[in-house]
C-alpha positions in Angstrom: 89.2 107.4 85.1 90.0 105.5 81.9 92.3 102.5 81.9 95.2 104.6 80.4 94.8 107.2 83.1 94.8 104.6 85.8 97.9 103.0 84.4 99.7 106.3 84.4 98.6 107.1 87.9 99.8 103.7 89.2 103.1 104.2 87.4 103.5 107.6 89.0 102.8 106.1 92.5 105.4 103.4 91.8 108.0 105.9 90.7 107.4 108.0 93.7 107.7 105.0 96.0 111.0 104.0 94.4 112.3 107.5 94.8 111.5 107.6 98.5 113.1 104.2 98.9 116.2 105.3 97.1 116.5 108.4 99.4 116.0 106.4 102.6 119.0 106.1 104.9 120.3 102.5 104.9 120.3 100.9 108.4 123.6 100.0 109.9 123.4 96.6 111.7 124.4 97.5 115.3 123.9 96.7 119.0 123.5 99.5 121.6 125.8 99.2 124.7 125.0 102.6 126.2 122.6 105.4 125.2 121.2 108.5 126.8 119.3 111.4 125.2 122.4 112.9 123.5 125.2 110.2 123.5 125.6 106.6 122.7 128.2 103.7 122.5 127.3 100.8 120.2 128.7 97.8 118.4 128.3 97.7 114.6 129.3 95.3 111.9 132.7 96.2 110.3 132.4 95.9 106.5 136.2 95.5 106.3 136.1 92.2 108.1 135.7 89.1 105.9 134.6 85.9 107.7 136.6 83.7 105.3 139.8 85.7 105.8 141.0 85.4 109.5 143.8 88.1 109.2 141.0 90.6 108.9 139.3 89.5 112.1 139.4 91.8 115.1 140.8 90.5 118.4 137.4 90.7 120.0 136.2 90.4 122.7 139.0 92.5 124.1 139.8 93.0 127.8 140.9 96.6 128.2 140.3 98.2 131.5 138.6 101.5 132.0 141.8 102.8 133.6 143.8 102.0 130.4 141.1 103.6 128.2 141.0 106.6 130.5 144.8 107.0 130.0 144.4 106.8 126.2 141.4 109.1 126.0 143.1 111.7 128.2 146.2 111.5 126.1 144.5 112.1 122.8 145.2 115.6 121.5 143.7 117.7 118.6 145.6 120.2 116.5 144.1 122.4 113.8 145.4 121.2 110.5 147.5 123.7 108.6 149.2 123.3 105.3 152.8 124.4 104.8 152.1 128.0 103.8 149.8 128.5 106.8 152.5 127.1 109.1 155.1 129.5 107.6 152.9 132.4 108.4 151.0 131.3 111.6 153.2 128.6 112.9 151.8 125.3 114.3 148.4 125.4 116.0 148.3 124.5 119.8 147.4 121.0 120.9 144.1 120.8 122.8 142.5 117.8 124.6 140.3 115.7 122.3 137.8 115.0 125.1 136.6 116.8 128.2 136.9 115.2 131.6 133.2 114.4 131.6 133.5 112.7 128.2 136.5 110.7 129.3 134.7 109.5 132.4 131.7 108.3 130.3 133.7 106.8 127.4 136.3 105.0 129.5 133.7 102.8 131.2 131.3 102.3 128.3 134.0 101.6 125.7 135.6 99.0 128.0 132.2 97.3 128.3 131.7 97.4 124.5 135.1 95.9 123.7 134.4 93.1 126.2 131.1 92.3 124.3 132.4 92.8 120.7 132.5 90.0 118.2 135.4 89.5 115.8 133.5 91.2 113.0 132.3 94.2 115.0 133.8 97.6 115.8 132.9 99.9 118.7 131.5 103.3 117.8 130.6 106.3 119.9 128.7 109.5 119.5 128.8 112.6 121.8 126.4 115.5 121.3 125.9 118.9 122.8 122.5 120.3 121.7 122.7 124.0 120.8 119.2 124.6 119.3 116.4 122.3 118.1 118.2 121.9 114.8 121.9 122.3 115.7 124.3 120.4 117.8 128.0 120.1 118.4 129.1 116.5 117.8 132.2 114.4 118.4 132.2 110.8 117.1 134.3 108.0 116.0 135.2 104.3 116.5 137.8 101.8 117.6 138.7 98.2 117.4 141.6 95.9 118.5 143.8 93.8 116.3 146.6 91.7 117.9 147.9 94.0 120.6 147.1 97.2 118.7 144.2 99.6 119.3 142.9 101.4 116.2 141.2 104.6 117.1 139.5 106.8 114.5 137.9 110.2 115.1 135.2 110.9 112.5 134.1 114.2 113.8 135.5 116.6 116.5 133.3 119.4 117.8 131.6 119.8 114.5 128.5 122.0 114.4 125.9 119.8 112.7 122.6 121.3 111.4 119.8 118.9 110.8 118.7 119.3 107.1 115.2 120.4 106.4 114.4 117.1 104.8 115.2 115.4 108.1 117.9 112.9 107.2 120.1 112.6 110.2 123.4 111.2 109.0 125.5 112.1 112.0 123.9 109.6 114.4 123.7 106.9 111.8 127.3 107.0 110.7 129.6 108.1 113.6 132.8 107.1 111.8 132.0 109.2 108.8 132.8 112.9 108.7 129.9 115.3 108.3 132.2 118.1 107.1 135.7 118.4 105.8 138.2 117.5 108.5 140.3 120.3 109.7 142.2 118.6 112.5 145.0 116.2 113.2 144.9 113.6 116.0 147.9 113.0 118.3 148.7 110.9 121.4 150.9 112.3 124.1 152.9 109.1 124.3 154.5 109.0 120.8 156.5 105.8 121.6 153.2 103.9 121.7 152.0 105.2 118.3 152.5 102.9 115.3 153.2 105.0 112.1 151.0 104.1 109.2 151.8 105.3 105.6 149.3 107.6 103.9 149.1 109.3 100.6 149.9 113.0 100.0 146.3 113.8 99.2 145.3 112.4 102.6 147.7 114.8 104.2 146.3 117.7 102.2 142.8 117.1 103.3 143.7 116.2 106.9 142.8 112.5 106.5 146.2 111.0 107.3 146.2 111.7 111.0 142.5 111.2 112.0 143.3 107.6 112.9 145.9 106.4 115.4 147.2 102.9 115.9 148.4 102.4 119.5 150.6 99.6 120.8 148.8 98.6 124.0 151.9 97.0 125.4 153.6 100.4 125.3 150.9 102.5 127.0 152.3 104.0 130.2 149.9 104.7 133.0 150.1 107.8 135.0 151.5 107.3 138.5 148.9 107.8 141.2 149.1 111.1 143.1 151.2 110.7 146.3 149.3 110.9 149.5 150.5 113.0 152.4 151.7 111.1 155.5 149.4 111.5 158.5 150.5 114.2 160.9 151.2 112.9 164.4 
């Protein structure tokens, strides 16, 4: 091969390497708190926290009991997002639980542990998966953090059918707080007095992005009374 041919060959290899590097999925700095074959809870750096600006720091580590998180997770509800013309014709969609009992049992313990380990510049993220085939799964994912006495809870995906692309880039596990498809749901909490209302733009409301995050006042969370026990029969 002549020198000119070698140079062109080397240039081609370099361009191909750069292309592969550009397409690679960037790593998210994180620490795993819990992981099994289909689910995980982890701590990842929050890019919105600036070390030199204390007001942006999270109130971590945070001591929130599994019982409190169980109350919160059980009280989160999902409603299909419908714009005004749809509501005129179909009415409002029913509210359904955001998490199953099994998911609540898992997350309430693992999220409590993660919040207790979190640093001021970390947020807690979670990923729940139900495999359907070798290339498809139903995912629910999101994240949370604490500031002052408020819990910020964001649901990135809810029961979304995710198909692994043929080129193998698995975004859903890498970025649990990012939606893998257009959001078609609104997130509610069954104790509205504990919800802090946050302003959002009209375009967020149009694309169901205004109510995918809840800010809950932890001092106003009411715990369910324990079930009464029957008196012993004598």
